[in-house]
LUMTORZA-838310 format. One record per residue: residue number from 1; x, y, z of N, C-alpha, C in turn; residue in one letter. Coordinates in steps of 0.05 Angstrom, whole numbers. Layout:
BEGIN
<drengu><nr>NUM</nr><n_c1>X</n_c1><n_c2>Y</n_c2><n_c3>Z</n_c3><ca_c1>X</ca_c1><ca_c2>Y</ca_c2><ca_c3>Z</ca_c3><c_c1>X</c_c1><c_c2>Y</c_c2><c_c3>Z</c_c3><rest>A</rest></drengu>
...
***
This chain:
BEGIN
<drengu><nr>1</nr><n_c1>-628</n_c1><n_c2>542</n_c2><n_c3>-558</n_c3><ca_c1>-595</ca_c1><ca_c2>518</ca_c2><ca_c3>-561</ca_c3><c_c1>-596</c_c1><c_c2>498</c_c2><c_c3>-583</c_c3><rest>M</rest></drengu>
<drengu><nr>2</nr><n_c1>-586</n_c1><n_c2>490</n_c2><n_c3>-581</n_c3><ca_c1>-564</ca_c1><ca_c2>472</ca_c2><ca_c3>-602</ca_c3><c_c1>-554</c_c1><c_c2>451</c_c2><c_c3>-580</c_c3><rest>G</rest></drengu>
<drengu><nr>3</nr><n_c1>-554</n_c1><n_c2>436</n_c2><n_c3>-602</n_c3><ca_c1>-533</ca_c1><ca_c2>401</ca_c2><ca_c3>-597</ca_c3><c_c1>-508</c_c1><c_c2>415</c_c2><c_c3>-577</c_c3><rest>A</rest></drengu>
<drengu><nr>4</nr><n_c1>-504</n_c1><n_c2>413</n_c2><n_c3>-566</n_c3><ca_c1>-482</ca_c1><ca_c2>413</ca_c2><ca_c3>-546</ca_c3><c_c1>-456</c_c1><c_c2>387</c_c2><c_c3>-575</c_c3><rest>A</rest></drengu>
<drengu><nr>5</nr><n_c1>-432</n_c1><n_c2>409</n_c2><n_c3>-576</n_c3><ca_c1>-411</ca_c1><ca_c2>402</ca_c2><ca_c3>-584</ca_c3><c_c1>-377</c_c1><c_c2>396</c_c2><c_c3>-573</c_c3><rest>S</rest></drengu>
<drengu><nr>6</nr><n_c1>-368</n_c1><n_c2>369</n_c2><n_c3>-572</n_c3><ca_c1>-344</ca_c1><ca_c2>360</ca_c2><ca_c3>-558</ca_c3><c_c1>-322</c_c1><c_c2>358</c_c2><c_c3>-572</c_c3><rest>Y</rest></drengu>
<drengu><nr>7</nr><n_c1>-297</n_c1><n_c2>365</n_c2><n_c3>-561</n_c3><ca_c1>-269</ca_c1><ca_c2>360</ca_c2><ca_c3>-574</ca_c3><c_c1>-261</c_c1><c_c2>339</c_c2><c_c3>-555</c_c3><rest>F</rest></drengu>
<drengu><nr>8</nr><n_c1>-249</n_c1><n_c2>323</n_c2><n_c3>-564</n_c3><ca_c1>-242</ca_c1><ca_c2>302</ca_c2><ca_c3>-555</ca_c3><c_c1>-209</c_c1><c_c2>301</c_c2><c_c3>-563</c_c3><rest>T</rest></drengu>
<drengu><nr>9</nr><n_c1>-187</n_c1><n_c2>300</n_c2><n_c3>-552</n_c3><ca_c1>-161</ca_c1><ca_c2>300</ca_c2><ca_c3>-553</ca_c3><c_c1>-146</c_c1><c_c2>274</c_c2><c_c3>-530</c_c3><rest>D</rest></drengu>
<drengu><nr>10</nr><n_c1>-135</n_c1><n_c2>261</n_c2><n_c3>-543</n_c3><ca_c1>-112</ca_c1><ca_c2>247</ca_c2><ca_c3>-529</ca_c3><c_c1>-89</c_c1><c_c2>230</c_c2><c_c3>-543</c_c3><rest>Y</rest></drengu>
<drengu><nr>11</nr><n_c1>-67</n_c1><n_c2>226</n_c2><n_c3>-522</n_c3><ca_c1>-51</ca_c1><ca_c2>217</ca_c2><ca_c3>-525</ca_c3><c_c1>-49</c_c1><c_c2>194</c_c2><c_c3>-515</c_c3><rest>E</rest></drengu>
<drengu><nr>12</nr><n_c1>-16</n_c1><n_c2>186</n_c2><n_c3>-525</n_c3><ca_c1>-7</ca_c1><ca_c2>159</ca_c2><ca_c3>-517</ca_c3><c_c1>12</c_c1><c_c2>163</c_c2><c_c3>-487</c_c3><rest>T</rest></drengu>
<drengu><nr>13</nr><n_c1>-3</n_c1><n_c2>148</n_c2><n_c3>-476</n_c3><ca_c1>19</ca_c1><ca_c2>147</ca_c2><ca_c3>-444</ca_c3><c_c1>26</c_c1><c_c2>123</c_c2><c_c3>-433</c_c3><rest>L</rest></drengu>
<drengu><nr>14</nr><n_c1>49</n_c1><n_c2>118</n_c2><n_c3>-427</n_c3><ca_c1>58</ca_c1><ca_c2>89</ca_c2><ca_c3>-410</ca_c3><c_c1>44</c_c1><c_c2>86</c_c2><c_c3>-390</c_c3><rest>P</rest></drengu>
<drengu><nr>15</nr><n_c1>46</n_c1><n_c2>63</n_c2><n_c3>-388</n_c3><ca_c1>20</ca_c1><ca_c2>52</ca_c2><ca_c3>-371</ca_c3><c_c1>38</c_c1><c_c2>47</c_c2><c_c3>-343</c_c3><rest>L</rest></drengu>
<drengu><nr>16</nr><n_c1>64</n_c1><n_c2>32</n_c2><n_c3>-343</n_c3><ca_c1>74</ca_c1><ca_c2>13</ca_c2><ca_c3>-325</ca_c3><c_c1>104</c_c1><c_c2>28</c_c2><c_c3>-332</c_c3><rest>A</rest></drengu>
<drengu><nr>17</nr><n_c1>125</n_c1><n_c2>31</n_c2><n_c3>-309</n_c3><ca_c1>144</ca_c1><ca_c2>32</ca_c2><ca_c3>-319</ca_c3><c_c1>156</c_c1><c_c2>16</c_c2><c_c3>-288</c_c3><rest>S</rest></drengu>
<drengu><nr>18</nr><n_c1>169</n_c1><n_c2>-8</n_c2><n_c3>-302</n_c3><ca_c1>172</ca_c1><ca_c2>-35</ca_c2><ca_c3>-274</ca_c3><c_c1>200</c_c1><c_c2>-27</c_c2><c_c3>-268</c_c3><rest>L</rest></drengu>
<drengu><nr>19</nr><n_c1>200</n_c1><n_c2>-26</n_c2><n_c3>-244</n_c3><ca_c1>238</ca_c1><ca_c2>-27</ca_c2><ca_c3>-234</ca_c3><c_c1>259</c_c1><c_c2>-40</c_c2><c_c3>-239</c_c3><rest>P</rest></drengu>
<drengu><nr>20</nr><n_c1>278</n_c1><n_c2>-33</n_c2><n_c3>-250</n_c3><ca_c1>293</ca_c1><ca_c2>-49</ca_c2><ca_c3>-261</ca_c3><c_c1>312</c_c1><c_c2>-66</c_c2><c_c3>-236</c_c3><rest>T</rest></drengu>
<drengu><nr>21</nr><n_c1>311</n_c1><n_c2>-64</n_c2><n_c3>-222</n_c3><ca_c1>329</ca_c1><ca_c2>-83</ca_c2><ca_c3>-208</ca_c3><c_c1>307</c_c1><c_c2>-93</c_c2><c_c3>-178</c_c3><rest>T</rest></drengu>
<drengu><nr>22</nr><n_c1>321</n_c1><n_c2>-113</n_c2><n_c3>-167</n_c3><ca_c1>299</ca_c1><ca_c2>-122</ca_c2><ca_c3>-136</ca_c3><c_c1>302</c_c1><c_c2>-102</c_c2><c_c3>-108</c_c3><rest>K</rest></drengu>
<drengu><nr>23</nr><n_c1>288</n_c1><n_c2>-109</n_c2><n_c3>-108</n_c3><ca_c1>284</ca_c1><ca_c2>-103</ca_c2><ca_c3>-82</ca_c3><c_c1>312</c_c1><c_c2>-101</c_c2><c_c3>-62</c_c3><rest>P</rest></drengu>
<drengu><nr>24</nr><n_c1>320</n_c1><n_c2>-81</n_c2><n_c3>-49</n_c3><ca_c1>360</ca_c1><ca_c2>-87</ca_c2><ca_c3>-34</ca_c3><c_c1>334</c_c1><c_c2>-76</c_c2><c_c3>0</c_c3><rest>T</rest></drengu>
<drengu><nr>25</nr><n_c1>340</n_c1><n_c2>-103</n_c2><n_c3>11</n_c3><ca_c1>343</ca_c1><ca_c2>-98</ca_c2><ca_c3>41</ca_c3><c_c1>358</c_c1><c_c2>-96</c_c2><c_c3>57</c_c3><rest>I</rest></drengu>
<drengu><nr>26</nr><n_c1>368</n_c1><n_c2>-76</n_c2><n_c3>77</n_c3><ca_c1>393</ca_c1><ca_c2>-73</ca_c2><ca_c3>95</ca_c3><c_c1>380</c_c1><c_c2>-80</c_c2><c_c3>120</c_c3><rest>R</rest></drengu>
<drengu><nr>27</nr><n_c1>396</n_c1><n_c2>-92</n_c2><n_c3>132</n_c3><ca_c1>392</ca_c1><ca_c2>-81</ca_c2><ca_c3>167</ca_c3><c_c1>412</c_c1><c_c2>-84</c_c2><c_c3>180</c_c3><rest>S</rest></drengu>
<drengu><nr>28</nr><n_c1>420</n_c1><n_c2>-80</n_c2><n_c3>208</n_c3><ca_c1>446</ca_c1><ca_c2>-75</ca_c2><ca_c3>222</ca_c3><c_c1>460</c_c1><c_c2>-110</c_c2><c_c3>225</c_c3><rest>E</rest></drengu>
<drengu><nr>29</nr><n_c1>442</n_c1><n_c2>-122</n_c2><n_c3>234</n_c3><ca_c1>457</ca_c1><ca_c2>-151</ca_c2><ca_c3>238</ca_c3><c_c1>437</c_c1><c_c2>-175</c_c2><c_c3>207</c_c3><rest>R</rest></drengu>
<drengu><nr>30</nr><n_c1>447</n_c1><n_c2>-197</n_c2><n_c3>214</n_c3><ca_c1>441</ca_c1><ca_c2>-221</ca_c2><ca_c3>207</ca_c3><c_c1>424</c_c1><c_c2>-235</c_c2><c_c3>219</c_c3><rest>R</rest></drengu>
<drengu><nr>31</nr><n_c1>419</n_c1><n_c2>-232</n_c2><n_c3>242</n_c3><ca_c1>413</ca_c1><ca_c2>-244</ca_c2><ca_c3>255</ca_c3><c_c1>396</c_c1><c_c2>-242</c_c2><c_c3>289</c_c3><rest>R</rest></drengu>
<drengu><nr>32</nr><n_c1>367</n_c1><n_c2>-242</n_c2><n_c3>292</n_c3><ca_c1>366</ca_c1><ca_c2>-224</ca_c2><ca_c3>312</ca_c3><c_c1>352</c_c1><c_c2>-249</c_c2><c_c3>325</c_c3><rest>Y</rest></drengu>
<drengu><nr>33</nr><n_c1>345</n_c1><n_c2>-240</n_c2><n_c3>363</n_c3><ca_c1>339</ca_c1><ca_c2>-267</ca_c2><ca_c3>381</ca_c3><c_c1>310</c_c1><c_c2>-249</c_c2><c_c3>385</c_c3><rest>A</rest></drengu>
<drengu><nr>34</nr><n_c1>291</n_c1><n_c2>-270</n_c2><n_c3>393</n_c3><ca_c1>262</ca_c1><ca_c2>-259</ca_c2><ca_c3>404</ca_c3><c_c1>266</c_c1><c_c2>-231</c_c2><c_c3>422</c_c3><rest>I</rest></drengu>
<drengu><nr>35</nr><n_c1>252</n_c1><n_c2>-219</n_c2><n_c3>413</n_c3><ca_c1>248</ca_c1><ca_c2>-196</ca_c2><ca_c3>438</ca_c3><c_c1>267</c_c1><c_c2>-171</c_c2><c_c3>426</c_c3><rest>G</rest></drengu>
<drengu><nr>36</nr><n_c1>289</n_c1><n_c2>-172</n_c2><n_c3>403</n_c3><ca_c1>301</ca_c1><ca_c2>-155</ca_c2><ca_c3>395</ca_c3><c_c1>274</c_c1><c_c2>-134</c_c2><c_c3>374</c_c3><rest>D</rest></drengu>
<drengu><nr>37</nr><n_c1>299</n_c1><n_c2>-111</n_c2><n_c3>372</n_c3><ca_c1>277</ca_c1><ca_c2>-92</ca_c2><ca_c3>350</ca_c3><c_c1>298</c_c1><c_c2>-98</c_c2><c_c3>328</c_c3><rest>V</rest></drengu>
<drengu><nr>38</nr><n_c1>282</n_c1><n_c2>-91</n_c2><n_c3>308</n_c3><ca_c1>288</ca_c1><ca_c2>-108</ca_c2><ca_c3>279</ca_c3><c_c1>279</c_c1><c_c2>-75</c_c2><c_c3>264</c_c3><rest>L</rest></drengu>
<drengu><nr>39</nr><n_c1>309</n_c1><n_c2>-64</n_c2><n_c3>259</n_c3><ca_c1>307</ca_c1><ca_c2>-41</ca_c2><ca_c3>243</ca_c3><c_c1>316</c_c1><c_c2>-40</c_c2><c_c3>209</c_c3><rest>E</rest></drengu>
<drengu><nr>40</nr><n_c1>302</n_c1><n_c2>-44</n_c2><n_c3>190</n_c3><ca_c1>311</ca_c1><ca_c2>-51</ca_c2><ca_c3>157</ca_c3><c_c1>297</c_c1><c_c2>-33</c_c2><c_c3>141</c_c3><rest>A</rest></drengu>
<drengu><nr>41</nr><n_c1>318</n_c1><n_c2>-24</n_c2><n_c3>117</n_c3><ca_c1>319</ca_c1><ca_c2>-13</ca_c2><ca_c3>97</ca_c3><c_c1>301</c_c1><c_c2>-21</c_c2><c_c3>76</c_c3><rest>N</rest></drengu>
<drengu><nr>42</nr><n_c1>288</n_c1><n_c2>-23</n_c2><n_c3>54</n_c3><ca_c1>292</ca_c1><ca_c2>-39</ca_c2><ca_c3>34</ca_c3><c_c1>274</c_c1><c_c2>-14</c_c2><c_c3>12</c_c3><rest>C</rest></drengu>
<drengu><nr>43</nr><n_c1>293</n_c1><n_c2>-20</n_c2><n_c3>-1</n_c3><ca_c1>297</ca_c1><ca_c2>6</ca_c2><ca_c3>-29</ca_c3><c_c1>299</c_c1><c_c2>-11</c_c2><c_c3>-49</c_c3><rest>S</rest></drengu>
<drengu><nr>44</nr><n_c1>281</n_c1><n_c2>14</n_c2><n_c3>-65</n_c3><ca_c1>281</ca_c1><ca_c2>0</ca_c2><ca_c3>-98</ca_c3><c_c1>270</c_c1><c_c2>26</c_c2><c_c3>-116</c_c3><rest>L</rest></drengu>
<drengu><nr>45</nr><n_c1>294</n_c1><n_c2>17</n_c2><n_c3>-140</n_c3><ca_c1>286</ca_c1><ca_c2>42</ca_c2><ca_c3>-157</ca_c3><c_c1>257</c_c1><c_c2>49</c_c2><c_c3>-165</c_c3><rest>P</rest></drengu>
<drengu><nr>46</nr><n_c1>253</n_c1><n_c2>73</n_c2><n_c3>-169</n_c3><ca_c1>225</ca_c1><ca_c2>90</ca_c2><ca_c3>-184</ca_c3><c_c1>216</c_c1><c_c2>74</c_c2><c_c3>-202</c_c3><rest>P</rest></drengu>
<drengu><nr>47</nr><n_c1>190</n_c1><n_c2>69</n_c2><n_c3>-198</n_c3><ca_c1>172</ca_c1><ca_c2>55</ca_c2><ca_c3>-217</ca_c3><c_c1>148</c_c1><c_c2>69</c_c2><c_c3>-220</c_c3><rest>S</rest></drengu>
<drengu><nr>48</nr><n_c1>126</n_c1><n_c2>56</n_c2><n_c3>-241</n_c3><ca_c1>108</ca_c1><ca_c2>75</ca_c2><ca_c3>-249</ca_c3><c_c1>82</c_c1><c_c2>54</c_c2><c_c3>-250</c_c3><rest>R</rest></drengu>
<drengu><nr>49</nr><n_c1>60</n_c1><n_c2>47</n_c2><n_c3>-238</n_c3><ca_c1>52</ca_c1><ca_c2>63</ca_c2><ca_c3>-201</ca_c3><c_c1>77</c_c1><c_c2>53</c_c2><c_c3>-178</c_c3><rest>P</rest></drengu>
<drengu><nr>50</nr><n_c1>81</n_c1><n_c2>75</n_c2><n_c3>-161</n_c3><ca_c1>97</ca_c1><ca_c2>66</ca_c2><ca_c3>-151</ca_c3><c_c1>85</c_c1><c_c2>36</c_c2><c_c3>-140</c_c3><rest>A</rest></drengu>
<drengu><nr>51</nr><n_c1>108</n_c1><n_c2>26</n_c2><n_c3>-126</n_c3><ca_c1>110</ca_c1><ca_c2>-3</ca_c2><ca_c3>-115</ca_c3><c_c1>95</c_c1><c_c2>-1</c_c2><c_c3>-90</c_c3><rest>V</rest></drengu>
<drengu><nr>52</nr><n_c1>80</n_c1><n_c2>-22</n_c2><n_c3>-75</n_c3><ca_c1>68</ca_c1><ca_c2>-30</ca_c2><ca_c3>-51</ca_c3><c_c1>83</c_c1><c_c2>-46</c_c2><c_c3>-36</c_c3><rest>E</rest></drengu>
<drengu><nr>53</nr><n_c1>101</n_c1><n_c2>-38</n_c2><n_c3>-10</n_c3><ca_c1>108</ca_c1><ca_c2>-61</ca_c2><ca_c3>3</ca_c3><c_c1>90</c_c1><c_c2>-71</c_c2><c_c3>18</c_c3><rest>F</rest></drengu>
<drengu><nr>54</nr><n_c1>98</n_c1><n_c2>-92</n_c2><n_c3>27</n_c3><ca_c1>82</ca_c1><ca_c2>-112</ca_c2><ca_c3>53</ca_c3><c_c1>116</c_c1><c_c2>-124</c_c2><c_c3>58</c_c3><rest>S</rest></drengu>
<drengu><nr>55</nr><n_c1>107</n_c1><n_c2>-130</n_c2><n_c3>86</n_c3><ca_c1>127</ca_c1><ca_c2>-148</ca_c2><ca_c3>99</ca_c3><c_c1>116</c_c1><c_c2>-171</c_c2><c_c3>119</c_c3><rest>F</rest></drengu>
<drengu><nr>56</nr><n_c1>129</n_c1><n_c2>-190</n_c2><n_c3>129</n_c3><ca_c1>126</ca_c1><ca_c2>-209</ca_c2><ca_c3>139</ca_c3><c_c1>154</c_c1><c_c2>-216</c_c2><c_c3>158</c_c3><rest>T</rest></drengu>
<drengu><nr>57</nr><n_c1>147</n_c1><n_c2>-224</n_c2><n_c3>173</n_c3><ca_c1>171</ca_c1><ca_c2>-234</ca_c2><ca_c3>194</ca_c3><c_c1>156</c_c1><c_c2>-263</c_c2><c_c3>212</c_c3><rest>L</rest></drengu>
<drengu><nr>58</nr><n_c1>177</n_c1><n_c2>-279</n_c2><n_c3>204</n_c3><ca_c1>168</ca_c1><ca_c2>-318</ca_c2><ca_c3>209</ca_c3><c_c1>142</c_c1><c_c2>-322</c_c2><c_c3>204</c_c3><rest>N</rest></drengu>
<drengu><nr>59</nr><n_c1>128</n_c1><n_c2>-320</n_c2><n_c3>171</n_c3><ca_c1>115</ca_c1><ca_c2>-315</ca_c2><ca_c3>150</ca_c3><c_c1>85</c_c1><c_c2>-302</c_c2><c_c3>175</c_c3><rest>N</rest></drengu>
<drengu><nr>60</nr><n_c1>97</n_c1><n_c2>-286</n_c2><n_c3>182</n_c3><ca_c1>73</ca_c1><ca_c2>-263</ca_c2><ca_c3>194</ca_c3><c_c1>68</c_c1><c_c2>-234</c_c2><c_c3>188</c_c3><rest>L</rest></drengu>
<drengu><nr>61</nr><n_c1>41</n_c1><n_c2>-226</n_c2><n_c3>177</n_c3><ca_c1>51</ca_c1><ca_c2>-198</ca_c2><ca_c3>157</ca_c3><c_c1>57</c_c1><c_c2>-182</c_c2><c_c3>192</c_c3><rest>P</rest></drengu>
<drengu><nr>62</nr><n_c1>69</n_c1><n_c2>-162</n_c2><n_c3>178</n_c3><ca_c1>75</ca_c1><ca_c2>-138</ca_c2><ca_c3>202</ca_c3><c_c1>55</c_c1><c_c2>-124</c_c2><c_c3>192</c_c3><rest>V</rest></drengu>
<drengu><nr>63</nr><n_c1>51</n_c1><n_c2>-106</n_c2><n_c3>220</n_c3><ca_c1>24</ca_c1><ca_c2>-89</ca_c2><ca_c3>212</ca_c3><c_c1>46</c_c1><c_c2>-65</c_c2><c_c3>210</c_c3><rest>S</rest></drengu>
<drengu><nr>64</nr><n_c1>20</n_c1><n_c2>-49</n_c2><n_c3>183</n_c3><ca_c1>28</ca_c1><ca_c2>-26</ca_c2><ca_c3>169</ca_c3><c_c1>30</c_c1><c_c2>-2</c_c2><c_c3>193</c_c3><rest>S</rest></drengu>
<drengu><nr>65</nr><n_c1>24</n_c1><n_c2>0</n_c2><n_c3>214</n_c3><ca_c1>24</ca_c1><ca_c2>11</ca_c2><ca_c3>244</ca_c3><c_c1>53</c_c1><c_c2>13</c_c2><c_c3>244</c_c3><rest>L</rest></drengu>
<drengu><nr>66</nr><n_c1>72</n_c1><n_c2>-1</n_c2><n_c3>243</n_c3><ca_c1>99</ca_c1><ca_c2>3</ca_c2><ca_c3>252</ca_c3><c_c1>113</c_c1><c_c2>2</c_c2><c_c3>230</c_c3><rest>I</rest></drengu>
<drengu><nr>67</nr><n_c1>110</n_c1><n_c2>2</n_c2><n_c3>206</n_c3><ca_c1>121</ca_c1><ca_c2>4</ca_c2><ca_c3>183</ca_c3><c_c1>127</c_c1><c_c2>42</c_c2><c_c3>179</c_c3><rest>V</rest></drengu>
<drengu><nr>68</nr><n_c1>149</n_c1><n_c2>47</n_c2><n_c3>172</n_c3><ca_c1>151</ca_c1><ca_c2>74</ca_c2><ca_c3>158</ca_c3><c_c1>157</c_c1><c_c2>77</c_c2><c_c3>134</c_c3><rest>N</rest></drengu>
<drengu><nr>69</nr><n_c1>150</n_c1><n_c2>89</n_c2><n_c3>121</n_c3><ca_c1>150</ca_c1><ca_c2>84</ca_c2><ca_c3>92</ca_c3><c_c1>155</c_c1><c_c2>120</c_c2><c_c3>85</c_c3><rest>I</rest></drengu>
<drengu><nr>70</nr><n_c1>183</n_c1><n_c2>123</n_c2><n_c3>81</n_c3><ca_c1>193</ca_c1><ca_c2>148</ca_c2><ca_c3>67</ca_c3><c_c1>201</c_c1><c_c2>153</c_c2><c_c3>38</c_c3><rest>F</rest></drengu>
<drengu><nr>71</nr><n_c1>189</n_c1><n_c2>171</n_c2><n_c3>13</n_c3><ca_c1>191</ca_c1><ca_c2>168</ca_c2><ca_c3>-4</ca_c3><c_c1>207</c_c1><c_c2>192</c_c2><c_c3>-10</c_c3><rest>E</rest></drengu>
<drengu><nr>72</nr><n_c1>224</n_c1><n_c2>179</n_c2><n_c3>-32</n_c3><ca_c1>249</ca_c1><ca_c2>205</ca_c2><ca_c3>-40</ca_c3><c_c1>233</c_c1><c_c2>215</c_c2><c_c3>-53</c_c3><rest>L</rest></drengu>
<drengu><nr>73</nr><n_c1>240</n_c1><n_c2>245</n_c2><n_c3>-65</n_c3><ca_c1>244</ca_c1><ca_c2>263</ca_c2><ca_c3>-80</ca_c3><c_c1>266</c_c1><c_c2>270</c_c2><c_c3>-106</c_c3><rest>R</rest></drengu>
<drengu><nr>74</nr><n_c1>245</n_c1><n_c2>272</n_c2><n_c3>-131</n_c3><ca_c1>265</ca_c1><ca_c2>273</ca_c2><ca_c3>-149</ca_c3><c_c1>269</c_c1><c_c2>304</c_c2><c_c3>-151</c_c3><rest>S</rest></drengu>
<drengu><nr>75</nr><n_c1>297</n_c1><n_c2>313</n_c2><n_c3>-154</n_c3><ca_c1>312</ca_c1><ca_c2>336</ca_c2><ca_c3>-145</ca_c3><c_c1>306</c_c1><c_c2>358</c_c2><c_c3>-178</c_c3><rest>Q</rest></drengu>
***
């Protein structure tokens, strides 16, 4: 058996595509009382790599167990 030969091909790929605008956060109300349920939407244009969201409420992290993330699919 002879020596193995390898062919290497490469191309230049963009490593990052940053969002073009800041996140948009929408909720039903501006103020909430203790015990109220907050339902809000945070949207951002597509980016690569995808944005990772984390939320805080009153400077405390919100558990990822109660955050729903929906990914929009391009058509």
